[in-house]
Backbone as a ProteinNet text record, in pm:
[ID]
protein_1_A
[PRIMARY]
MILASASSRTSLGLAWLLKQSGRVKVVGLTSPRNKAFVESLGYYDQVVLYDDLDAAPVETPAVLVDFAGDPVVRAAVHKRFGDDLAYSCLVGATHWEARSAPAGLPGPKPAFFFAPDRIVKRRQDWGPGGLESRYGEAWDRFVGDTPRWLTLKDFNGAEGVKTAYLDVLGGMAPSSEGLICRP
[TERTIARY]
25400.7	25463	25357.3	25349.6	25249.4	25341.3	25311.3	25384	25277.3	25318.1	25256.3	25306.7	25214.3	25234.2	25275.5	25183	25230.1	25251	25207.4	25259.8	25361	25448.5	25567.6	25664.3	25757.3	25881.8	25946.9	25970.6	26070.8	25969.9	25842.7	25745.1	25732.2	25724.2	25693.4	25828.7	25948	26080	26072.6	26048.1	26057.9	25946.6	25807.4	25732.7	25746.2	25815.7	25855.1	25941.6	26048.5	26167.4	26095.3	25996.5	25937.6	25846.5	25769.4	25685.1	25786.6	25887.8	26009.8	26038	26058.7	26113.3	25987.6	25876.7	25780.5	25756.1	25837.4	25826.9	25746.1	25670.2	25573.7	25469.7	25346.9	25234	25268	25246	25278	25138.8	25112.6	25017.1	25045.3	24963.8	24987.8	24889.5	24934.3	24825.3	24859.4	24737.5	24737.1	24581.8	24582.3	24480.4	24391.3	24266.5	24146.4	24207.5	24289.2	24351	24444.1	24517.5	24612	24585.7	24469.4	24446.6	24447.8	24380.8	24366.1	24536.7	24604.6	24740.9	24811.9	24808.1	24877.5	24829.3	24705.6	24666.9	24691.8	24715.9	24727.9	24877.3	24958.5	25101.2	25150.1	25056.4	25064.7	25173.9	25242.4	25348.5	25287.7	25162.9	25098.2	24984.8	24996.6	24903.4	24772.6	24786.5	24647.5	24661.6	24546.6	24594.4	24451.3	24493.3	24400.1	24394.5	24287.5	24282.8	24292.8	24365.1	24402.2	24267.6	24162.3	24052	23978.1	24025.2	23958.8	24072.8	24176.5	24241.4	24196.6	24125.7	24054.2	23961.5	23914.6	23794.2	23890	23978.9	24082	24107.1	24112.7	24151.8	24299.7	24389.1	24535.4	24606	24670.9	24733.4	24818	24832.7	24939.9	25025.7	25139.5	25189.1	25230.5	25252.5	25273.6	25395.5	25460.5	25529.4	25511.8	25539.2	25514	25629.2	25636	25746.6	25664.7	25704	25622.8	25714.1	25682.7	25766	25717.6	25608.8	25548.9	25575.2	25579.5	25602.3	25469.4	25362.7	25238.2	25195	25213.1	25187.9	25039.4	24955.9	24800.1	24801.9	24856.5	24853.6	24942.1	25073	25148.6	25071	25020.2	24909.2	24810.9	24753.7	24637.6	24694.7	24800.3	24853.2	24897.9	24960.9	25002.9	24865.5	24788.1	24655.1	24579.8	24575.1	24510.8	24567.4	24731.1	24785.2	24836.6	24871.6	24908.3	25047.7	25029.6	25143.4	25147.3	25045.5	25062.8	25166.8	25197.9	25284	25415.9	25519	25647.7	25732.3	25728.8	25831.7	25759.5	25815.4	25789.3	25889.5	25903.1	25999.4	25976.7	26028.7	25992.2	26125.8	26072.7	26193.2	26195	26071.5	26062.5	25976	25975.5	25904.3	25815.9	25767	25722.1	25617.2	25562.5	25458.8	25545.2	25625.5	25705.2	25641.7	25527	25455.7	25359.1	25346.1	25253	25310.4	25244.5	25294.3	25352.8	25436.4	25493.3	25355.1	25399.7	25283	25280.7	25162.7	25164.9	25254.3	25311.6	25387.7	25295.3	25367.2	25285.4	25212.4	25232.3	25175.1	25189.6	25080.8	25094.9	25194.8	25261.3	25332.9	25470.2	25569.3	25681.6	25715.4	25838.3	25879.1	25922.3	25865.7	25923.2	26048.9	26147.8	26279.5	26285.4	26398.3	26419.1	26540.5	26473.5	26601.8	26669.3	26795.9	26886.1	26977.6	26964.7	27039.1	27178.3	27258.3	27412.5	27445.1	27375.7	27419	27399.2	27282.7	27253	27359.2	27396.9	27482.7	27619.2	27666.4	27794.9	27774.3	27666.2	27650.3	27667.8	27583.1	27571.1	27713	27787.9	27920.3	28023.4	28001.4	28063.5	28040.7	27892.1	27837.1	27893	27879	27893.1	28025.5	28113.4	28261.6	28269.9	28397.2	28389.7	28325.8	28260.8	28166.8	28027.3	28004.2	27889.3	27763.3	27766	27644.3	27630.5	27734.7	27714.4	27671.8	27714.4	27654	27524.4	27484.7	27339.1	27239.3	27281.8	27198.5	27188.6	27294.2	27272.5	27184.9	27203.4	27116	26983.2	26935.8	26804.3	26762.2	26828.8	26771.5	26774.2	26836.4	26825.3	26703.4	26652.4	26552	26436.2	26414.6	26322.5	26273.1	26385.1	26382.1	26353.6	26376.1	26317	26162.2	26090.7	25969.5	25882.8	25950.4	25922.3	25835.4	25883	25815.2	25667.8	25646.9	25480.2	25423.6	25466.9	25376.4	25416.4	25551	25593.5	25625.4	25554.3	25580.9	25655.9	25749.2	25836.8	25777.7	25794.1	25734.8	25831.5	25851.2	25958.8	25892.4	25999.9	25971.3	26088.9	26071.7	26162.9	26176	26322.7	26328.8	26271.5	26282.9	26271.3	26120.2	26024.9	25909	25852.9	25901.4	25870.5	25919.7	26058.4	26093.3	26001.2	25955.6	25894.4	25780.8	25701	25558.4	25591.5	25708.3	25714.8	25725.4	25821.2	25852.3	25715.9	25649.7	25505.6	25404	25412.4	25340.2	25369.9	25528.7	25543.2	25517.2	25553.1	25512.5	25365	25310.6	25161.5	25077.9	25181.5	25136.1	25033.6	25046.4	24993.8	25060.5	25164.1	25249.8	25217.9	25147.2	25125.7	25259	25225.4	25348.1	25370.4	25285	25293.2	25373.1	25411.7	25487.9	25648	25740.6	25874.4	25914.4	25942.1	25949.8	26101.6	26127.3	26256	26263.5	26337.7	26349.5	26461.8	26461.8	26577.2	26585.2	26687.3	26684.8	26675.8
15835.4	15791.1	15762.8	15665.3	15646.1	15633.1	15705.3	15708.5	15658.4	15530.5	15484.8	15548.9	15575.9	15632.7	15793.1	15847.7	15987.4	16079.4	16069.8	16165.9	16140.8	16025.3	15986.3	16092.9	16126	16247	16191.1	16062.9	16028.1	16047.7	16024.3	16035.4	16166	16246	16394.7	16445	16411.9	16463	16417.3	16292.3	16244.3	16318.1	16331.6	16406.8	16559.1	16611.2	16731.1	16765.3	16659.4	16659.7	16635.6	16524.6	16512.4	16620.7	16701.2	16793.7	16898	16929.1	17018.7	16999.9	16870.8	16829.3	16848.5	16851.2	16852.8	16752	16662.2	16542.5	16427.5	16412	16308.8	16358.7	16290.1	16294.7	16221.5	16282.7	16248.5	16222.5	16080.5	16052	15991	16059.4	16005	15922.5	15794.9	15705.6	15729.5	15755.1	15802.7	15717.1	15775.7	15722.4	15872.3	15824.6	15918.6	16053.3	15989.4	16096.8	16197.2	16135.4	16242.7	16302.2	16254	16316.3	16475.5	16534.2	16676	16751.7	16687.1	16753.5	16719.5	16590.8	16590.6	16657.5	16691.7	16771.6	16899.7	16954.9	17076.8	17113.8	17031.4	17052.9	17112.8	17030.1	17086.1	16981	16889	16811.6	16731	16683.3	16559	16628.4	16568.5	16604.3	16547.2	16423.8	16343.5	16283.9	16284.8	16206.3	16106.9	15999.7	15872.4	15831.2	15797.2	15701.6	15548.9	15492.5	15341.9	15261.6	15300	15218.6	15266.8	15382.7	15427.6	15396.9	15323.8	15300.7	15212.8	15105	15049.9	15128.9	15230.4	15321.2	15452.5	15487.5	15619.4	15613.4	15746.2	15747.1	15775.6	15679.7	15697.4	15657.7	15750.2	15721.5	15600	15539.1	15437.4	15474.8	15391.4	15322.2	15382.1	15312.3	15364.7	15286.8	15360.3	15325.5	15335.9	15232.8	15218.8	15243.5	15331.4	15358.2	15349.6	15223.6	15196	15240.7	15351.9	15390.4	15316.3	15233.3	15194.2	15037.9	14973.4	14831	14736.6	14800.3	14737.3	14645.4	14494.2	14420.9	14403.4	14473.6	14475.6	14582.3	14698.2	14823.9	14786	14683.1	14689	14572.2	14476.1	14388.8	14454	14548.8	14611.9	14682.1	14757.6	14827	14743.9	14636.3	14548.3	14470.1	14444.8	14381.2	14484.8	14594.2	14712.7	14729.6	14768.6	14778.4	14663.7	14556.1	14450.4	14476.7	14441.5	14464.3	14624.1	14706.1	14855.3	14908.4	14849	14866.7	14846.4	14950.1	14949.2	14906.5	14944.1	14905.7	14922.3	14844	14847.9	14849.5	14965.4	14975.3	14972.7	14884.1	14880.2	14982.9	15097.1	15188.4	15167	15139.4	15135.5	15028.9	14996.9	14871.1	14929.1	15039.8	15076.5	14964	14910.5	14797.2	14659	14664.6	14542.1	14445.9	14463.4	14343	14276.4	14332.9	14271.3	14149.2	14065.7	13958.2	14018.1	13934.5	13973.4	13952.1	14047.6	14040.4	13891.1	13843.7	13717.7	13715.6	13590	13529.5	13553.7	13575.4	13569.7	13688.9	13817.1	13918.7	13967.7	14008.9	14071.7	14178.1	14190.2	14313.7	14269.4	14384.2	14337.1	14293.7	14208	14184.8	14324	14335.4	14437.7	14446.5	14571.3	14557	14642.7	14616.9	14656.2	14783	14909.8	15031.3	15015.3	14987.6	15002.2	15126.2	15261.4	15357.3	15378.4	15289.4	15298.8	15233.1	15136.3	15114	15207.1	15291.7	15401.8	15518.7	15539.9	15652.6	15590.2	15478.4	15447.7	15452.8	15411.5	15431.2	15591.2	15665.1	15819.5	15878.1	15821	15891.5	15865.1	15733.9	15688.7	15775.4	15777.3	15852.4	16001.9	16082.3	16220.4	16262.1	16168.4	16211.3	16274.4	16312.2	16361.9	16500.7	16493	16591	16616.4	16534.4	16565.6	16523.2	16409.7	16373.2	16472.5	16506.7	16590.2	16733	16794.8	16905.4	16907.2	16812	16773.6	16754.7	16693.7	16636.8	16786.2	16829.6	16970.1	17068.4	17088.7	17178.5	17169.2	17027.1	16949.8	16994.1	16927.1	16943	17083.3	17177.5	17295.8	17381.6	17347.1	17391.4	17336.4	17205.9	17114.2	17178.8	17199.3	17241.3	17378.9	17455.6	17592.6	17628.2	17498.6	17489.5	17446.1	17369.2	17306.1	17396.7	17529.5	17610.4	17625.7	17629	17644.6	17532.9	17407	17301.3	17215	17214.5	17168.3	17245.2	17201	17247	17172.5	17237.5	17152	17117.9	17030.6	16997.8	16928	16984.9	16945.1	16841	16747.7	16631.5	16627.6	16642.2	16666.1	16551.6	16507.2	16394.3	16258.6	16166.8	16017.4	16029.9	16045.4	16041.3	16104.7	16236	16287.8	16223.7	16165.5	16086.8	15960.5	15905.3	15765.7	15820.4	15914.8	15923	15977.5	16055.1	16064.5	15937.7	15847.9	15740.8	15652.9	15631.5	15560.1	15613.9	15755.2	15833.7	15802.2	15817.8	15751.5	15603.5	15510	15386.2	15348	15410.9	15391.3	15455.5	15536.9	15611.9	15729.7	15784.5	15902.1	16037.1	16017.1	16138.6	16203.2	16318.1	16352.1	16419.5	16380.9	16413.2	16583.8	16659.2	16794.5	16848.1	16757.8	16803.3	16717.4	16785	16742.5	16741.9	16616.6	16573.9	16603.8	16697.6	16712.2	16648.8	16552.3	16483.1	16513.4	16556.9	16594.4	16525.1	16469	16383.2	16477.1
17663.6	17771.7	17892	17959.7	18061.7	18176	18282.3	18411.4	18495.3	18552.6	18689.4	18805.4	18906.9	19017.9	18998.1	18918.7	18885.4	18992.2	19104.8	19201.3	19276.1	19245	19318	19260.3	19347.2	19319.7	19196.4	19188	19079.9	18940.1	18927	18827	18800.1	18913.8	18864.9	18815.4	18835	18793.8	18627.4	18592.5	18465.8	18376.3	18425.2	18390.4	18344.5	18434.7	18409.4	18292	18309.3	18179.1	18037.4	18043.8	17910.1	17860.2	17960.3	17919.5	17882.7	17916.6	17889.3	17745.3	17700.2	17565.3	17460	17500.2	17425.7	17292.5	17336.7	17212.5	17227.7	17332.6	17375.1	17445.7	17426.1	17516.8	17661	17770	17896.1	17974.5	17983.6	18069.8	18188.3	18318.4	18445.3	18481.5	18547.9	18598.4	18767.4	18844.5	18967.5	19034.8	19169.1	19244.8	19239.9	19306.3	19314	19416.5	19526.6	19634.7	19569.5	19470.8	19406.6	19286.2	19209.2	19079.7	19071.2	19173.4	19168.4	19178.7	19265.3	19281.2	19137.9	19089.1	18980.8	18850.9	18867.8	18741.5	18747	18861.9	18909.7	18876.1	18834.6	18826.1	18673.9	18588.3	18440.2	18375.5	18462.8	18390	18330	18347	18239.3	18141.4	18040.5	17931.4	17954.9	18020.7	18064.3	18171.1	18269.3	18396.4	18394.8	18435.6	18432.6	18556.4	18604.3	18727.1	18697.4	18800.2	18779.7	18719.9	18806.3	18763.8	18638.8	18576.9	18440.7	18321.6	18340.9	18245.6	18130.1	18137.3	18042.6	17929.1	17989.3	17895.7	17853.1	17901	17871.5	17736.8	17666.7	17529.1	17537	17539.7	17533.9	17411.4	17349.4	17211.5	17225.2	17107.8	17098.9	16973.3	16986.6	17051.5	17199.6	17318.1	17443.5	17506.3	17593.8	17656.7	17817.1	17911.2	18040.6	18118.7	18215.7	18298.3	18434.9	18529.3	18637	18756.2	18839.8	18947.8	19085.3	19079.7	19240.3	19207.2	19091.1	19100.3	19144.8	19111.3	19140.5	19045.2	19066.4	18961	18890.4	18986.9	18932.3	18825.2	18858.4	18764.9	18615.9	18666.1	18544.9	18442.3	18509.6	18417.5	18363.9	18407.7	18356.4	18218.9	18260	18140.9	18005.8	18057.3	17939.9	17890.1	17948	17899.8	17801.4	17853.5	17772.5	17647.4	17643.4	17513.1	17434.3	17515.2	17421.3	17356.5	17217.6	17114	17091.5	17111.4	17133.2	17214	17301.5	17427.8	17367.1	17335.8	17274.4	17377.3	17512.7	17605.1	17748	17828	17984.2	18057.7	18154.8	18229.6	18390.1	18469.6	18613.3	18679.8	18736.1	18807	18948	19021.2	19168	19205.5	19340.8	19391.6	19541.8	19543.7	19678.9	19711.2	19613.7	19641.8	19651.8	19738	19795	19835.8	19905.9	19953.1	19860.1	19739.8	19651.2	19580	19524.1	19440.5	19314.7	19257.1	19120.5	19022.2	18905.8	18809.2	18733.6	18690.7	18633.9	18518.4	18486	18369.3	18226.4	18135.5	17995.2	17978.9	18023	18000.9	17856.9	17788.5	17645.9	17657.9	17509.9	17517.8	17538.2	17562	17598.4	17747.6	17738	17884.2	17956.5	18076.3	18176.9	18185.8	18168.6	18193.1	18337.2	18401.5	18534.8	18497	18527.9	18524.4	18641.8	18626	18735.4	18696.4	18799.9	18768.8	18789.1	18866.9	18867.6	18718.6	18644	18501.2	18402.5	18416.6	18360.2	18362.9	18470.1	18520.7	18440.5	18457	18366.3	18212.2	18161.5	18015.3	17988.5	18051.9	18011.3	18023.7	18130.5	18145.7	18042.9	17977.4	17874.8	17759.1	17734.2	17611.1	17583.3	17719.9	17730.3	17789.6	17827.6	17854.5	17995.8	18024.5	18155.3	18181	18302	18330.5	18275.1	18154.6	18067	18158.1	18223.1	18295.3	18412.9	18484.6	18612.4	18540.5	18437.9	18391.7	18348.8	18256	18218.7	18331.9	18436	18536.2	18628.2	18671.2	18728.5	18654.4	18537.8	18468	18483.6	18460	18470.9	18600.8	18688.2	18832	18877.4	18832	18887.9	18869.2	18712.3	18646.3	18724.2	18733.9	18785.8	18931.6	19028.9	19161.8	19174.6	19053.7	19054.4	19047.2	18997.6	19008.8	19123.2	19207.8	19310	19429.2	19434.5	19552.3	19509.2	19406.5	19346.2	19419.5	19422.1	19480.4	19601.7	19644.8	19756.7	19867.9	19989.5	20125	20212.1	20289.5	20363.9	20524.3	20539.8	20694.7	20780.2	20888.6	20989	21081.2	21105.2	21198.5	21309	21434	21517.9	21606.9	21641.3	21764.2	21717.8	21786.7	21760.3	21739.4	21818.4	21769.5	21654	21607.9	21487.8	21365.8	21377.4	21272.5	21241	21373.4	21365.2	21294.4	21324.9	21263.9	21117.3	21088.1	20941.2	20874.6	20913.1	20855	20841.4	20943.8	20920.8	20832	20839.3	20731.4	20585.6	20563.4	20437.2	20387.5	20522.4	20476.2	20457.3	20521.7	20512	20389.4	20317.8	20201.1	20222.2	20363.4	20402.3	20372.8	20342.2	20310.9	20179.7	20180	20053.5	19958.1	19827.6	19731.1	19744.9	19823	19796.4	19920.4	20004.5	20121.5	20121.8	20161.8	20161	20318.1	20358.4	20511	20537.8	20624.6	20685.4	20802.9	20856.5	20981.2	21056	21176.5	21260.5	21394.3	21418.1	21539.5	21672.6
[MASK]
+++++++++++++++++++++++++++++++++++++++++++++++++++++++++++++++++++++++++++++++++++++++++++++++++++++++++++++++++++++++++++++++++++++++++++++++++++++++++++++++++++++++++++++++++++++++

């Protein structure tokens, strides 16, 4: 499993779950700025910088879960793995300003993950309370590990909230910080 934007909170949650299952090797794709943090978590079996993807020894077949929606990264993964990419899933789109990936990428067509559809499916699969029970248990275990790496940072008043917003928007808020905004 290759998780693009390995330092994003959603990616961290999936990496943690996958690591707990022990069924797949988890590879995190990240930037130089976030590499040490991502490695320190122990959630990923391998951490690869975006620029090092072409030469990195990543096992195949591979699955891509793209949390940022960066078309350049998605294209690089598809070109690197081609038919050895078993599945490609787009979860997030933090790179909303970027152009879409070029048509005709090798490998599978990227599928868009839409959480509300998945919630409906799992409620059908697991019956009344099944989703809530499983989600709650997994969430509690994941959150139990966050004090090891997550620091809460307060932002107060309109200026504080604006600062936090601009930090997140500009990619300056580290994944190791949880931002709490109060009016």
